[in-house]
FIMARKE-826202 format. One record per residue (C-alpha): residue in three letters; y, x, z. Coordinates in pm, 1 decimal. Example, Ala and Ser with C-alpha at 12.3 -4.5 7.8 and 13.67 -1.06 7.14 Angstrom:
2
<rec residu="Ala" c2="-450.0" c1="1230.0" c3="780.0"/>
<rec residu="Ser" c2="-106.0" c1="1367.0" c3="714.0"/>
This chain:
193
<rec residu="Met" c2="0.0" c1="0.0" c3="0.0"/>
<rec residu="Ile" c2="345.1" c1="134.7" c3="-97.3"/>
<rec residu="Arg" c2="601.2" c1="63.4" c3="174.2"/>
<rec residu="Leu" c2="951.3" c1="-26.9" c3="50.5"/>
<rec residu="Leu" c2="1300.8" c1="-34.3" c3="196.2"/>
<rec residu="Leu" c2="1561.3" c1="-240.9" c3="8.1"/>
<rec residu="Ala" c2="1931.4" c1="-157.7" c3="48.3"/>
<rec residu="Asp" c2="2178.2" c1="-387.6" c3="-126.8"/>
<rec residu="Asp" c2="2494.1" c1="-552.2" c3="4.6"/>
<rec residu="Gln" c2="2431.6" c1="-874.9" c3="-187.8"/>
<rec residu="Asp" c2="2193.8" c1="-1095.1" c3="12.7"/>
<rec residu="Leu" c2="2078.7" c1="-1292.6" c3="-290.6"/>
<rec residu="Val" c2="1999.2" c1="-980.5" c3="-495.1"/>
<rec residu="Arg" c2="1822.1" c1="-813.8" c3="-202.4"/>
<rec residu="Gly" c2="1622.2" c1="-1130.2" c3="-127.8"/>
<rec residu="Gly" c2="1530.8" c1="-1173.3" c3="-494.3"/>
<rec residu="Leu" c2="1411.2" c1="-813.0" c3="-518.8"/>
<rec residu="Ala" c2="1209.0" c1="-856.6" c3="-200.2"/>
<rec residu="Ala" c2="1046.3" c1="-1175.1" c3="-331.7"/>
<rec residu="Leu" c2="962.2" c1="-1024.0" c3="-671.8"/>
<rec residu="Leu" c2="829.2" c1="-694.7" c3="-539.2"/>
<rec residu="Ser" c2="626.2" c1="-867.0" c3="-266.9"/>
<rec residu="Leu" c2="429.1" c1="-1043.6" c3="-541.2"/>
<rec residu="Glu" c2="280.1" c1="-708.6" c3="-638.9"/>
<rec residu="Pro" c2="-52.6" c1="-651.6" c3="-456.9"/>
<rec residu="Asp" c2="20.0" c1="-285.1" c3="-377.7"/>
<rec residu="Leu" c2="386.2" c1="-316.9" c3="-270.2"/>
<rec residu="Glu" c2="512.3" c1="-420.8" c3="74.5"/>
<rec residu="Val" c2="879.4" c1="-463.0" c3="170.4"/>
<rec residu="Val" c2="899.0" c1="-330.5" c3="528.1"/>
<rec residu="Ala" c2="1278.6" c1="-335.5" c3="574.5"/>
<rec residu="Gln" c2="1600.9" c1="-463.3" c3="420.2"/>
<rec residu="Val" c2="1956.7" c1="-348.7" c3="490.2"/>
<rec residu="Gly" c2="2297.3" c1="-449.4" c3="354.3"/>
<rec residu="Arg" c2="2508.8" c1="-139.8" c3="426.9"/>
<rec residu="Gly" c2="2494.7" c1="224.0" c3="323.2"/>
<rec residu="Asp" c2="2517.3" c1="348.7" c3="681.7"/>
<rec residu="Glu" c2="2207.4" c1="143.0" c3="772.8"/>
<rec residu="Val" c2="1979.0" c1="320.0" c3="524.4"/>
<rec residu="Leu" c2="1895.8" c1="637.8" c3="719.3"/>
<rec residu="Pro" c2="1831.8" c1="454.6" c3="1050.8"/>
<rec residu="Ala" c2="1602.2" c1="210.8" c3="865.5"/>
<rec residu="Val" c2="1416.1" c1="499.9" c3="699.7"/>
<rec residu="Thr" c2="1371.3" c1="662.2" c3="1040.7"/>
<rec residu="Thr" c2="1251.6" c1="337.6" c3="1204.1"/>
<rec residu="His" c2="1028.3" c1="193.2" c3="929.8"/>
<rec residu="Asp" c2="902.9" c1="508.5" c3="747.2"/>
<rec residu="Pro" c2="901.6" c1="361.3" c3="394.6"/>
<rec residu="Asp" c2="750.6" c1="546.2" c3="100.3"/>
<rec residu="Val" c2="1029.1" c1="444.6" c3="-140.1"/>
<rec residu="Ala" c2="1381.9" c1="315.1" c3="-76.2"/>
<rec residu="Leu" c2="1553.1" c1="110.1" c3="-348.6"/>
<rec residu="Ile" c2="1924.0" c1="169.4" c3="-292.5"/>
<rec residu="Asp" c2="2225.0" c1="3.6" c3="-455.6"/>
<rec residu="Ile" c2="2519.9" c1="234.0" c3="-526.8"/>
<rec residu="Glu" c2="2816.5" c1="18.8" c3="-427.9"/>
<rec residu="Met" c2="2782.7" c1="-95.5" c3="-64.6"/>
<rec residu="Ala" c2="3001.0" c1="-116.9" c3="243.2"/>
<rec residu="Gly" c2="2948.1" c1="150.4" c3="507.5"/>
<rec residu="Gly" c2="2904.1" c1="432.5" c3="255.4"/>
<rec residu="Asp" c2="2776.5" c1="416.0" c3="-99.5"/>
<rec residu="Gly" c2="2412.1" c1="445.1" c3="-202.6"/>
<rec residu="Ile" c2="2452.6" c1="800.0" c3="-329.5"/>
<rec residu="Asp" c2="2577.8" c1="914.5" c3="11.1"/>
<rec residu="Ala" c2="2288.4" c1="724.6" c3="174.1"/>
<rec residu="Thr" c2="2044.2" c1="897.6" c3="-62.8"/>
<rec residu="Ala" c2="2191.9" c1="1237.3" c3="24.9"/>
<rec residu="Ala" c2="2152.1" c1="1157.2" c3="397.5"/>
<rec residu="Val" c2="1786.1" c1="1056.3" c3="351.3"/>
<rec residu="Thr" c2="1716.7" c1="1370.5" c3="146.0"/>
<rec residu="Ala" c2="1892.2" c1="1596.7" c3="399.0"/>
<rec residu="Ser" c2="1697.3" c1="1437.6" c3="686.6"/>
<rec residu="Gly" c2="1367.7" c1="1569.3" c3="549.6"/>
<rec residu="Ala" c2="1213.4" c1="1219.5" c3="548.9"/>
<rec residu="Arg" c2="918.0" c1="1176.2" c3="316.1"/>
<rec residu="Cys" c2="1085.0" c1="864.5" c3="169.9"/>
<rec residu="Arg" c2="1193.6" c1="894.2" c3="-193.9"/>
<rec residu="Cys" c2="1509.7" c1="713.4" c3="-304.8"/>
<rec residu="Leu" c2="1529.4" c1="504.7" c3="-622.0"/>
<rec residu="Ile" c2="1886.6" c1="409.9" c3="-715.2"/>
<rec residu="Val" c2="1919.1" c1="49.4" c3="-837.9"/>
<rec residu="Thr" c2="2261.1" c1="-42.8" c3="-974.5"/>
<rec residu="Thr" c2="2444.4" c1="-288.4" c3="-1196.9"/>
<rec residu="Phe" c2="2610.9" c1="-24.0" c3="-1410.7"/>
<rec residu="Gly" c2="2405.1" c1="253.6" c3="-1571.6"/>
<rec residu="Arg" c2="2687.2" c1="504.9" c3="-1602.4"/>
<rec residu="Pro" c2="2588.0" c1="866.7" c3="-1681.7"/>
<rec residu="Gly" c2="2814.6" c1="993.4" c3="-1400.8"/>
<rec residu="Tyr" c2="2615.5" c1="787.2" c3="-1150.6"/>
<rec residu="Leu" c2="2292.0" c1="940.1" c3="-1280.0"/>
<rec residu="Arg" c2="2420.1" c1="1294.3" c3="-1233.9"/>
<rec residu="Arg" c2="2554.8" c1="1221.5" c3="-883.9"/>
<rec residu="Ala" c2="2229.2" c1="1047.5" c3="-788.3"/>
<rec residu="Met" c2="2024.8" c1="1348.6" c3="-901.2"/>
<rec residu="Glu" c2="2250.3" c1="1585.3" c3="-708.5"/>
<rec residu="Ala" c2="2199.0" c1="1368.5" c3="-397.7"/>
<rec residu="Gly" c2="1819.9" c1="1397.6" c3="-434.4"/>
<rec residu="Ala" c2="1735.7" c1="1060.8" c3="-592.0"/>
<rec residu="Ala" c2="1388.6" c1="1032.7" c3="-741.0"/>
<rec residu="Gly" c2="1493.9" c1="777.1" c3="-1001.5"/>
<rec residu="Phe" c2="1767.3" c1="552.9" c3="-1138.3"/>
<rec residu="Val" c2="1728.1" c1="191.2" c3="-1259.9"/>
<rec residu="Val" c2="1980.0" c1="-71.2" c3="-1372.3"/>
<rec residu="Lys" c2="1944.4" c1="-417.5" c3="-1218.2"/>
<rec residu="Asp" c2="1862.1" c1="-593.2" c3="-1543.5"/>
<rec residu="Thr" c2="1537.0" c1="-394.3" c3="-1573.8"/>
<rec residu="Pro" c2="1244.7" c1="-642.1" c3="-1584.8"/>
<rec residu="Ala" c2="1058.7" c1="-682.9" c3="-1253.7"/>
<rec residu="Asp" c2="731.5" c1="-541.6" c3="-1389.8"/>
<rec residu="Gln" c2="909.5" c1="-224.6" c3="-1507.6"/>
<rec residu="Leu" c2="1081.1" c1="-190.7" c3="-1169.2"/>
<rec residu="Ala" c2="742.6" c1="-215.3" c3="-996.8"/>
<rec residu="Gln" c2="606.6" c1="53.5" c3="-1230.6"/>
<rec residu="Met" c2="904.2" c1="278.1" c3="-1151.6"/>
<rec residu="Val" c2="835.2" c1="236.9" c3="-779.2"/>
<rec residu="Arg" c2="471.0" c1="335.7" c3="-836.9"/>
<rec residu="Arg" c2="569.2" c1="638.5" c3="-1045.8"/>
<rec residu="Val" c2="817.3" c1="757.2" c3="-784.7"/>
<rec residu="His" c2="551.2" c1="714.1" c3="-514.9"/>
<rec residu="Arg" c2="289.8" c1="901.2" c3="-721.2"/>
<rec residu="Ala" c2="538.4" c1="1182.9" c3="-782.0"/>
<rec residu="Thr" c2="589.9" c1="1206.1" c3="-406.0"/>
<rec residu="Ala" c2="216.9" c1="1221.4" c3="-340.3"/>
<rec residu="Ser" c2="153.0" c1="1487.0" c3="-604.2"/>
<rec residu="Ser" c2="481.5" c1="1681.9" c3="-563.3"/>
<rec residu="Thr" c2="498.4" c1="1723.4" c3="-938.5"/>
<rec residu="Pro" c2="732.0" c1="1553.0" c3="-1182.6"/>
<rec residu="Pro" c2="586.0" c1="1229.6" c3="-1321.3"/>
<rec residu="Ser" c2="448.6" c1="1236.7" c3="-1673.7"/>
<rec residu="Pro" c2="614.7" c1="1031.3" c3="-1945.9"/>
<rec residu="Pro" c2="497.9" c1="669.1" c3="-1953.4"/>
<rec residu="Thr" c2="218.8" c1="567.9" c3="-2188.2"/>
<rec residu="Pro" c2="332.6" c1="272.9" c3="-2399.5"/>
<rec residu="Ser" c2="108.3" c1="-31.2" c3="-2375.0"/>
<rec residu="Pro" c2="-37.5" c1="-170.5" c3="-2698.8"/>
<rec residu="Ala" c2="159.8" c1="-491.2" c3="-2643.5"/>
<rec residu="Ala" c2="493.2" c1="-312.1" c3="-2614.0"/>
<rec residu="Ser" c2="717.9" c1="-374.5" c3="-2910.6"/>
<rec residu="Thr" c2="976.5" c1="-108.3" c3="-2819.4"/>
<rec residu="Pro" c2="946.4" c1="238.6" c3="-2671.2"/>
<rec residu="Ser" c2="1002.0" c1="289.5" c3="-2299.1"/>
<rec residu="Pro" c2="1364.3" c1="347.5" c3="-2193.3"/>
<rec residu="Thr" c2="1265.0" c1="632.6" c3="-1960.5"/>
<rec residu="Val" c2="1439.7" c1="959.0" c3="-2045.7"/>
<rec residu="Asn" c2="1423.1" c1="1320.5" c3="-1938.6"/>
<rec residu="Ala" c2="1646.9" c1="1329.7" c3="-1633.3"/>
<rec residu="Arg" c2="1702.4" c1="1705.9" c3="-1658.0"/>
<rec residu="Ser" c2="1936.0" c1="1662.6" c3="-1951.5"/>
<rec residu="Cys" c2="2060.0" c1="1309.7" c3="-1872.8"/>
<rec residu="Ala" c2="2035.6" c1="1252.6" c3="-2247.6"/>
<rec residu="Pro" c2="2020.7" c1="899.3" c3="-2385.0"/>
<rec residu="Pro" c2="1682.7" c1="776.3" c3="-2511.7"/>
<rec residu="Gln" c2="1585.8" c1="916.5" c3="-2849.9"/>
<rec residu="Thr" c2="1430.1" c1="588.4" c3="-2963.1"/>
<rec residu="Gly" c2="1440.4" c1="227.6" c3="-2855.3"/>
<rec residu="Pro" c2="1732.0" c1="12.8" c3="-2752.7"/>
<rec residu="Pro" c2="1957.8" c1="135.2" c3="-2472.8"/>
<rec residu="Cys" c2="2098.4" c1="-95.9" c3="-2208.6"/>
<rec residu="Ala" c2="2407.8" c1="-291.0" c3="-2298.9"/>
<rec residu="Pro" c2="2733.5" c1="-110.1" c3="-2227.1"/>
<rec residu="Ser" c2="2909.7" c1="-200.0" c3="-1906.3"/>
<rec residu="Pro" c2="3174.6" c1="-469.9" c3="-1956.0"/>
<rec residu="His" c2="3404.4" c1="-255.1" c3="-1740.2"/>
<rec residu="Asn" c2="3364.9" c1="53.3" c3="-1955.6"/>
<rec residu="Ser" c2="3271.0" c1="-59.7" c3="-2306.3"/>
<rec residu="Thr" c2="3400.3" c1="254.0" c3="-2479.5"/>
<rec residu="Ser" c2="3142.9" c1="491.8" c3="-2332.3"/>
<rec residu="Pro" c2="2786.6" c1="506.0" c3="-2464.3"/>
<rec residu="Pro" c2="2528.9" c1="307.2" c3="-2267.6"/>
<rec residu="Ala" c2="2313.0" c1="491.6" c3="-2017.9"/>
<rec residu="Pro" c2="1934.9" c1="466.6" c3="-2005.5"/>
<rec residu="Cys" c2="1782.1" c1="160.8" c3="-1837.6"/>
<rec residu="Ala" c2="1540.3" c1="359.8" c3="-1624.5"/>
<rec residu="Thr" c2="1508.0" c1="726.0" c3="-1540.4"/>
<rec residu="Ile" c2="1271.4" c1="924.7" c3="-1321.9"/>
<rec residu="Cys" c2="1436.5" c1="1234.9" c3="-1179.9"/>
<rec residu="Pro" c2="1236.8" c1="1553.4" c3="-1127.1"/>
<rec residu="Pro" c2="1188.4" c1="1665.9" c3="-766.4"/>
<rec residu="Pro" c2="1479.5" c1="1870.5" c3="-626.9"/>
<rec residu="Ser" c2="1272.9" c1="2190.9" c3="-645.2"/>
<rec residu="Glu" c2="1235.4" c1="2144.5" c3="-1023.4"/>
<rec residu="Arg" c2="1599.2" c1="2065.1" c3="-1103.6"/>
<rec residu="Pro" c2="1820.7" c1="2325.2" c3="-1265.8"/>
<rec residu="Arg" c2="2068.9" c1="2485.3" c3="-1030.1"/>
<rec residu="Pro" c2="2437.0" c1="2426.8" c3="-1110.5"/>
<rec residu="Arg" c2="2600.0" c1="2721.3" c3="-1280.7"/>
<rec residu="Thr" c2="2876.0" c1="2895.2" c3="-1094.0"/>
<rec residu="Ala" c2="3185.9" c1="2985.3" c3="-1286.4"/>
<rec residu="Thr" c2="3247.4" c1="3355.7" c3="-1330.5"/>
<rec residu="Pro" c2="3610.0" c1="3465.2" c3="-1304.5"/>
<rec residu="Pro" c2="3764.5" c1="3602.1" c3="-1622.7"/>
<rec residu="Pro" c2="3809.2" c1="3979.4" c3="-1639.9"/>
<rec residu="Ala" c2="4142.8" c1="4101.0" c3="-1504.0"/>
């Protein structure tokens, strides 16, 4: 059984996610919180395997909450779930130690699969392999290589955000490699004097 923590400031969204994910035979929602500053205490108390964390919440955003969980050394992996799939969010989420990034209009079955992949990656301590498309799938998976944060090479991307329609759409779902496998940021070298 994969134990889940849900963190979202919208009660209806959080309750809907809990109801949908609880239908899966191998997933169990063990805690729900509505504020960013409640995430780490809930992780400590309930010991979930995976935390699904919204970005925009009161009491600290989801990226800060993810960084706190990562810094605590908890075995819980954080999966960012947000309304807007902006590339900047993806980069910040990776830097905070997130194991994945999903936009809220991802179908429930794909969200459940992402949770399983993040959990498997935790258990094996290796980056998850690319998804195998099912024979019934009519379009390729939207999962991309999180190292480059590049948009999907094939298949339809998510719709652009109505708040930022000039930038290219971000991927619908991304699995991030474990922190030990991520490239280190380059430090700027001063120009010669």
